N, C-alpha and C positions, 0 to 999 in steps of 0.2 A: 177359408181365408180368401176373401174377393180381393179384387185389384185394388180398391180403395183403401182397404184395412192394410194391405200390405205396403201401399205408399206411405200411409200415415205411420205405421210401425218403422219403417226404414227412416224417415224423417225424424222421429222421436229418438231413435238410436244414433242416427247422425248427431242431432243437437247435444245429445248427452255426452257423446264422444268429444264434440267441440268443447262444450262446458268444462269437461274433465281436463283437457289439452290446455284450455286458457287457464283454468286453476293450478294445474302443474306449472305452467310457464310463470305465473304470478308468484308462486312459492319459490321457485328456483330463483328468480329474479329477486325477491324479497330478502333470501338469505345469502345470495352471493353479492348483493349491492355493496359497493365500497362507500362507506360514510365519509363526509367531508372531513371529520377529524383524523380518519385514518390517511387521507390524502395530506393533510396538514404534518401529520407525524411522518409520513414519507418525504415530504418536501424538507422538513427540518432535519431528518437524518441524513439525507442526500447532501444538504448543504454543510452539515459537521463533517461527513466523509470527505468532501471535496476540501474543506479546510484543513482536515488531518493530513490529507494527502500532500497539500502544499506545504504544510509544516515538516512533513517527512522529507519532502524533496529539498527544501531549505536546509534542513539537518544533515543530509546527505551532502550536499554541496559544500556546507560549512566543514563537515569532517574531511571531505577530499582536499580542501583547500589547506586545512589544518595539517594532515597528513603530508603534503607536499612541502609545507614549510618546514615541519620537523624534519623530513627527511633531508632537505636542503641543509638544515642546520646540523644535522648529524654528519652529513658528508664534509661540511666545513670543519667541523670540530675533529673528525677524524684525520683530515688533511692537516690542521694545526697539530695534532698529537704525533703524526708520522715526522713532521717538520721538528718539533720539539725534541723527539726521540732522536733524529738523526743529529741534531746539534748537541744533544747530550753525548751521543756516542762518540761524535767527533771531539768534543771537550775532552771526555775520557782518554780518548787515543793520544791527544796531545798532551795531557797531563802525564800519562805514561812514558811518552816520548821525554818529556822535560825530566820526569824523575830519572829516567835512564841515563840523561846526560850529566846529571849532578853527581859528583863524587861522593862517595860515602865515607 
């Protein structure tokens, strides 16, 4: 093999390697390319996720406010119950005192 044949053979091998690399790159790009419909679906899903997170945050805030209101109402009701029980206890004590003062 003389020098010219060696150069031509090397050039052909390099060209074939270049063509195979370009073709492999084209195939990878073709199969991994993101379609516009996929991007639209991702945008829609991200918007829905954002709305769901906002709704969740609003629900959590509402539940925290409602829990605080109910806790406050329960505390007030318990205080009223204690006051009523104390009044009832005092009334029973007075009734017993009056009964003990009345002759039989």
